[in-house]
N, C-alpha and C positions, 0 to 999 in steps of 0.2 A: 322157618324162622330167619329173620334178616340179620345183617351184620350187627346192627345195634343190639339186638337181642343176644347174640353170641358174646358181644363185649360185656354186657351186664352179667353174664354167667361167670366172668372172670373174677368178680368180687366174691361170689359164692365159693369158688375154688380157693381163693386166698384165705378166706375165713376158715374153711374146712382144713386147709393145710396148716394154718396157725394153731388150730385146735388139736389136730390129730397127728401132725408132722408127716402127712402122707399126701402125695399128689392125687389129683382127681382125674379119672378117665370118664369122659362124657360119652354116652351111648344113645342110640335111638333104635328101639326094637332090638336090643342086644347087639347092635352093630356099632363099633367104635366110630365116633365122629372125629375126623381128622380135618378140622377146619383151619384154613390158612391163617385166620386172624389170631389163632392161639399159638402159632409158631413162636418159639423162644420164651413162652410164658413159664415162669419158675414154679407155678403151682398146678400145671396141667400136663398130663402125660398122654401119649397115644398108644401106650402099651400096658396091658393088664399084668400086674405082678402082685406078689403078697404085700408089697409096700405101696399099693395104690388103693384108692377108694372109688368104686364105680357108682355113677349116677346115670340112670336111664331116663332121659328127658321125655321119652314117650309116656312115662308114668307120672310126670309132673302135671298137676291139675292147673293148666294155664288159665282157666277161668278164675282161679284163686286171686289172680292179679287185678281183676276188674271189680272186685267187690267193694273196695274202699278207695275212693278217688284221692284221699288225703295221704295215702301211703305209696311211697316210691316203689316201682317194680323191683328194684334191687333188694330193698328191704323185705318185700313180700317173699322173694325167692330165698333169701338168707334165713328168714324166720321159719320157713317151711322145713329147712334142714337144721333147725335149732342152733343157728349161729346168728350173731347180732353185731353187724359191722359198725365201726366208729367212722369209717370213711366209705363212701359209696362210689368213688371215682373208678371207672373201669381201668384195667391194666393192659397196656399195649407195649410190648418190648420189640424194638426194631433190631434187625440184624446189622452187622457191620457193612454188608453189601448194600443194604437199603440206605443206611446213613451216608455211605460214601457217594452213592448215586445222587441223592438229594443235595448234598453239599456241593457237588459239581454243578448241578442244575442251578443252584443259587447264584452262581457266577453270572448267569444270564439275566438275573432279575435285579431291579432296583433295591437299594438297602431297605427301604420301607415299602410295604405293599399289603394290599388286602386280597384275600382269596374269596372267591364266590362260586357257589354251585347252585345254579338256577333250576336244574333238572331233577325234580323230586322223583324218587323211585315209585313207579306205578304198578308194579307187578303184584304188590301186596294190597295196596289201595290207591285210588286216585284222589282221595279226599284231602291229601296233604298238598296238592299241587297249587302253587301260586302262579298266576298267568305270566307267561314268558314276556309279554309286552310290558308288563309292570316291572319285571326285572330290568328290562332295557331302560325304562324310565328312571329307575333307581341308579343305574350305572351312569346314565347321561347327566344326572345331577351331581353324582360324586366326583366325576372327572372335572367338573367345574371348580372343585376345590383341590385340584392337583393331586388327587389320590390315584396311585397306580393300582390297577385291578387285574388280578390273575384269575382266569377261569380254570377250574380244576375238574371239570366234567370228564368222564371217560370218552374215548373216541366214539364218534357216531352220534353224540348228543348235540343238540342245537347250540350254536355259538352266538354269544352276544357281540354286538358291535362295541368298539372302543375298549376292548380288553386285551390283555396279553394271553394268547392262546396256548395253554399247557395241556390240551387234551391228548396230544400225541407224545408228550414227553413222559407221561406217567403210565406205567403198565399194570398197576395193581392198586387195590384199595389201600394196602399197607403203605405203598410208596406215597400215595396221595395224602394219607394221614401223617406221614413223616414230614412232608412239605409243610403241612399246617403248623408244625412246631415253630416254624421260622417266620410266619406271617404276623403282621400286627393286629389283624382281625380276620376272623372267618365268618362269612355270612351265608346262610342257607335256610332251608326248612328243616323241621325236626326229622332226623334220620340217622343213618349209620355214622356219617362223618361228624355229626354233633357229638356222639358218644366218643369217637376217637379224639375230638378236640378236647373234651373233658378229661380224657386219659392223659393228653399232653399237658393239660393245665394251661392252655393258651386261650386268649380272649376270643369269644364268639358272640354273635348276635343271631338268634334263631327265631324264625317265624313258625308259630304253632297254629294249626288249623283248629276249627271248632270241635273236631271229632272226639278229642279227649283232653282232660285237664292236664296242664303242664306239670302238675305235681307228680304225675305218674313217671316222668322220665327226666325232669329238669335237674340240673346240678347247680350248686351255688357259685360255680365259677363261670356261669353262662348268663349273658343278658338275653332277654327275649321279649316278644310281644305275642299275646294270645288273641287271635281274631275270633270273636264270638259275640253273642248277645244273650240277653236273659231268656229269650224265647227258645233259643236253640244252641245247646252246647253239650259236650260230653255224651254224644249219642253212641260213641264206641262202634259205629258201623264200619265194617270192612268193605262191604259192597258200596257202590256209588251212592253218595248222599247229595242230592241236589241242593239242599239247604246249606250244607257245609261249603260246597263249591260256589254257591251264590254269594255267601259272605266273603269268601276268598276273592272272588271276582270283583266285588263291589268295594273292597277296602281301599282307602286312600294311601297309595304308596309313598306319598310325601311325608306321612307320619313316620314311616320306616326310615326314610332318608334323614330326617331330623335326628332320630335316635342314633343312627349309625354315626353321624357327624359328631355328636356329643361324645360318643365312646371313642371314636378314632382320634379325636383331637385332645 
């Protein structure tokens, strides 16, 4: 499960905590999951006690989430455990150390800036990938409007031209997510940082591939575009889908530029 999936479980934990006044311990095959993304979360514990509720994610029917494209994944998960959330934003609590590091790094940045992550995670699926050269074309157009662009990819990822390189300034996903709190807009494909941005309640513009309907993971504080057509969409394929990739490769990135400019300005 990716970081986005782990962040969505935080809503389940909150709703269970509110209902039973007990923290949740997540397990997989009876082994406690000590995921870094859950550090400092007020509703999740890494220790089993009489005052905690255990949830073994290996027993959760993940296929349950794909049955209805009109139901958000967070709601599917909550309903399975008989809780019904009023808000579906993930919960991400930063430590004082993380906040301090990011506030110091902000001194190196302009007052107003856009964060971009062009490198979609491919270990789960390649079908979310938007061509890197199209990302470069987007950047080239945005800088014509005097927009300061910070790339927040982890070290080792491809670097765009004409951006402020923050790849080696950030040492964890949590630190990267914390930086997003202070940008004026975050731009990327659907993935973990999108969920973190929703948790921050900061502005985002997200590119969705044809592989699944945005309703499955979209939050109402996020702007988006869904690349798809009537003949092929919501295939839900994890393995390589040539049609999904074809649509991503053929999409006119200038449409994305126009949408970003309207949001940013």
